[in-house]
N, C-alpha and C positions, 0 to 999 in steps of 0.2 A: 503493500499500499506507500501511496505517494505520502513523501513527507507534507506536513501542514504548511501551507502558502501563507503569505500574509500580503496584504493588498495594501496600496494607498486609499484612503476612503473617501477624499474629495480632491477636487482640481486644486483647492486651495490649499489644502493640506498637502498636494504635490510640491506645489509651490514652494510651501515653508519648509519641508524636508530639504527641499533641492538646495534651498539657500545653506539649511543647518548641515549639510553635507559636503560642503564646497569641501572640506581636509579630504574626505573620501576619494572625491572627484579626481583630485590631486593626486592619491595615492595611483589611481589607475594610470594617470599620466607617467607616475617613475615606473609603473609594473611593466608599462607601453616600453618605456626606454632601456629595459635591463638587456634587451637583445636588440642590435641594431636592425632596422629594418622590421621586426615583428608587428603582426598584428595580433590582437587580443581576443579572447574567446573567454566568457567567464562558466565555468561548470561545477556544479557539486562533487567533493570529492569522492572517487570511487566510482563516477558514473562511466557506464561500458564503454565507451566510445574515447573515453580519456587515451585507451593504448593506441586506439587508431590516429588519435592526434598525434602521437607520440613517433609513430610509423612514420604519418606524411613528413613529420621535420627532419628524422631521419634521411628521407630523400632529398631534403633541400637545403643540403649544407652549405651551398654556395648562392643561394637563392633568400627569398623571403620566408621566414619563419614565423611558426602560431608562437604566440606565448599565452599560455595554460594559465589562467588564474582561477585559483582552487578554493572553495568555500567549504567549511566544516559540515555545514546543514544548509537546506535551500530556504530558510527563513534569513538567514545572514544574507545570501546571496539575493532574495528577491527584493528586500529591503534595499539593500545598495544599488541592484539594477533598476529597479523603477525610477528611483529618485534621480538618478545620474540622465537615464533616458528621457525624462520629463523635462531635465534641465539643459537636453542638448548634449549631452557626453556619452560617458560608458562606454563598453566593449565595441570593437568592430562587429565581431560575430556574437549571436546569441543560440546558445543550445537548449531546445524544449525536449525534454525526458519526462515521459508521464511518470516514470519510479521516483524520477528525482527532482521535478518540477525545472525553474529557471524564469519562466515566464507568467506573473500572476494576472489574473484577467487578461488574456491574450488577446481575444476579440475585443474588447473595448480599447485595447492599444492600436489595434491595426485598424479599428475604425477611425482613430485618430491619427492615422497616417505617421504611425512612429518610425515604421522599418521601410526598406527599399522594396522597389519592385521589380521582380525578380523578371517580369517581361521585358525591362529595357535591358538588363544584362543579357539576356537571352538572344535579343536582335541584334545585339551589338557584337555579337560573337561569333566569327567565321572561322575560326579553327577546328581544324578534324576532330578534335574532344569535343565541342558545341553538344550540349544536351539534347537529344533527342525526344522528346515527351512522350511518343509513341510506344518506346520501349518499357514505358511506365504504366502503373495501375492508372487509367482515367479518372476514375473516382476520385481516389484518395489524391491523387494530384493537383485535381481542379478543386477539390475541397480546400486546399491553402490558401484559393484567391477571395479577394473581398472588394467589391464593388469595381469590377474589372482587372484589377491590382493583384498581384501574384506575390502575396507578403512572405507567407511560409512556404517552404520549401520540405514537406515529407521525406524523410529517408525509410522509416518502417511504421507499420500498423498493426492492430491486435483485431482479429473479427470475433464477432461478438456470437459465439454459436455455444451449444448446448451440447452436454454429454451426459448418455443415459444407456441403458444397456435393454436388449431385447428381454430379457427375463422379468425384469421388473415390469415394463411395459404389458407384457404378457398375462402378468398377475394381475393386474388392475385393469386390463384388456382396454388400454390407452391407444386411442386410434391417431397414429402419428405418419397419416398418410396427407396432412395439409398441416401449414405452419401453425405454430401456437400466436394465438391473438388475443389481446384485451377481451373482445369479444366471445370467442368462444372457449374462452379458459374457463370459466364456469362449467360447461358441458362437458369438457373432457376431464376437468380434475374435481367434480362435484362430490365423489366419492370420500377425498381427503376429511371432509366435514360429518360425514354418513356413517361409511363404514368402522366398527369396532377394530378392524384388522390394522386399518391406517392411523389411529389413535394418536400414535406417536411419531407420526411422519411427515415433513414437510415437501412442499411440492418443490420448492427451490433450496439450493445449500444457504445461500445466502441472500436473504429477502432485501437487506440493504441495498445491496448493488441493484438490484430490480427495481427499488424505489427512486435510488438517484438517476437512474437512466431513464426513468418515466419523466423526472422532474426536469431534467435538464433537456429532454425535447420539447418542453414547453417554456424554455428561457431563452429569452432571444439577447445573448449578453452583446452583442455588436449595436443593436438599437435601442438596448437597455430596457425590454417591453418583456412581458409573461403572458401566458396564457393560463396561469393556473387558477381561474375563476369561471374556464370556459365549460360548456357541458363534456366535450368530448374527454378533458383533463378529469373531471368528477366522475364520468362514467368509467375511464380506465382506473380509476384509486379505487371505486368500488369494485372492479374485478379484483384488485391485488386483496383490498381487504378480506374478500371471500375466499382467498387460498391461504391465507394466514390463518393456522390452527392453533397458535401457541406454542408450538414446540421449537425452540431455538436449538440447533445442534449443537453452537458454541457454549452452550450451557451443561450439556451432558457429559459426565465423567470419562466417557469410552469415545468421547470426540476426539480424532487424530488427523484426520485427514480428508478432502473431500472425495477422492474415490472410494475410501474406505466406507464412508457414511453412502455411498451410492451403492457398493455393493453390500451393505448390510442393509439394505432397505429403508435406510432413514430418510432419505430424500429421494425424489424421482429426477432432479437433474441438477448437474453442477456445470456453472459456466467456465470455459476453458480458460478464460484469465487467471480466475481464481486458483487454477492448480498447476496454469502451466505460463502463466506470464503471455510473454509475445514470442516466444523462442518455438519457430513451427517443427523443429525434429520433436516436440514433447508430445506431439501428434502419436508418434509413433510409439513412445514408452508408454504414452495412456493405453494404447491397443494391446501392446505386451502384457502390462498391469493388469488388465483387466482380463484378458484371456487367460492368463496365467491362474487366475481365480476361478476359471470356470465359465465364465460369463461373456456375452456377446456385447462387444461397444457399438453404440449407434451415434453419429454427429446429426444433430437438426438446429434448424434456426431458432435464436433465440424470441422471445415474446416482442410483439410488437403491435402496432396499430393496423399493421397489414399483413396479409400471408404473402406479400410481393415485397415485403421491406427486407434487404438484407444489410445489415449495419457495421461498422467497425469504427474503429478510435484510432486518433493518433499516437504512435509509441512515442518516436524521434523525429524530431525534424530542425530546421535550421532557418534564422530569420538573421536579416543584415541590418545595423544599425544604418538609420537614413543618415544620420547625422555624420558616418564613417567616412573617413577621405580614403580609406583604403578598401573600398568594393570589389575593384577587378580581384587583389588577391584573397580576398575572403572567400569571391565568387569561386574560385580557381578551387578553395577546398571544399566546396559543396558539389563542386563536380566529382572530384576524387570520393567524395562519400556515395556519389550515385553511380560510380564506375560497378562493372557487373563484378570485378575480382573483388570489391570492397563490402560490397552488399552481399556476398557470400559469406563473410565474416560473422562468427556467433556473436559479437557483439552488438550487430544489427539488431537482430531480430528476427520478424516475418519482413524480407525486403520491398520494396517497391519496384524494383527491377523484376521483369516477368522473367528474363532468363535465368538471373539468381532465384528467384523463388521457385520455378522448375525443378533446377539443379540439386536444390535444398530438399524437396520434396522427394524426388526420384532417390535421393542417397539416406531418405531418412528410414525406410522400415529395415534396411541392410546394417545402418548404422546400430539401432535399437535393439535387433537381434542380437547382434554380438554383447551388447551392455546387458542382455535377459537370459546368455547362453543359448540361446535358439538358433539352431544350424538353417541359415536362411537358405531360401530358394525363392523364385518366382511367386511360389501359391502361397507362401508362409502368413502374407498379409491378405487379409478379405480385399479384394478390388474394389468392392460397392462402399467401403470405410472410407478409403483414401480418395476414390472417387467424389464421395459426397463433400469431403473437405474441397476439393479442388474444385467442386460446382458451385461451392457458398463462396468461396474465393473470387471466381470468375462474376458472380452472381451480384456483387457488392455493390449497392446503390446509393450509400449514404453514410459518409465518414465525418466525424468531428472531433472534437475536444472534449476531454472529461474535464468536468470545471472542480476539480478537487478540493480547491479552497474553498468555494462556495459549499459544496457537499459537505466537508467533513468539518469546517470551524464554523459555518454558520448555521446549518441547519441538522450536522449529526447528532447532536443531542436531540432533538427533536424526532429524530429518524430513528432513533435506538430506543426512545421511550415509547414512540407508536409499537414498532416490532414486540417490544416487551411487554405489550400491555398495559403500560402506566396510563397512557392517555387516549381518547377514544379517538376516531378517524375523523369525527368533525372538527375536534380541536388541534388536531393534527394538521388540517388542511389549514386552519384558518392561521396557525402560527407561521406554516411555511409561507403561505400569502404575503401575510406582514412582513416577514424577515425578508423576501423577496422585492419586494416593493422599495423597503431601505436602502437594501444593496444595491439596486438599480440604481437610485436616485442620487448616490452618493458619487 
């Protein structure tokens, strides 16, 4: 789970902090000057791509290299970064990592035109190494644009898929021929609250993630608006409310791992990210782990408003400071991170590069077979399992940011109380509506 992010609470406060942080900005200038010709990137210590930055620098001995400014945690980084950018300063490159943070309220900063437009850099690039957007996942790449400007360059993404087993679906006669929606969830999973055999069972391994996802889809952080009082949202939250049985796996003394809860019949579904993060090869590990326990894994679309919605979230990406005087150097590093070779690196996660993704998935079964002591051959992995995953990735038609600060720092307590039964749905909805309004008006 991402470290909690800190945001600037108002434009006035931003201005105040920017003046208060002059000393910090001066330190950044000093840091830039530690290596002659260097351009700067801010990252949280131990962020996975740090090793790729160092690899990049090793190949730039006689050229302009990148200066890595590491922070102990995201709170420290985000506070300094926001103040400096609002003051027209800050690093040349900004790293977004869903697991480590780096930019708080990124959509708001994009709407304020704080970052360079990649479209301009792309159009000016006549080199042989020019980025060909056709080589990348189109939906994910286009989702980094706002108002015709491409501010955010995705490096990797996280598919929003669920893992279950044929055995548990057969046990409760769950029909998975169609995707799960808020509209049909009651019909599919009504047995949860009706059957004595499912008394201690939960539909989802972690209801908080499903609630955050629903709320995020009703928040417009670009235009600072929300639809949390709309008929559709209230209907969707009713559907979620009907699925919450009062059982919380995290409070169970036998709880240890999402897949174990699934195999033990305590939950119907586990979200891929909750057990594997964004690592594509984990799909293979999941397959072998479940089959080693004598069950059959199934991958399917996560719950959404439509059977035709296939969602994903940004995992990692790069933004270039609009005020940077080293945009061209920063852009060269972005090209390096999007190259097929680097996209195949384990530090990346699920790559946006199509060829890199294909290579990783092809190698997945064989690599994980060895780790589980299985003699691999082409028949070792069920083709339908792998093909389901590939089909989902190819069908993704929605990609967005996870708003971790708002979810965990602003409404996190409300969500926890609601799931634990400390407050009723009506009170919960009223509380998040009020907090969302205040947050978006800041």
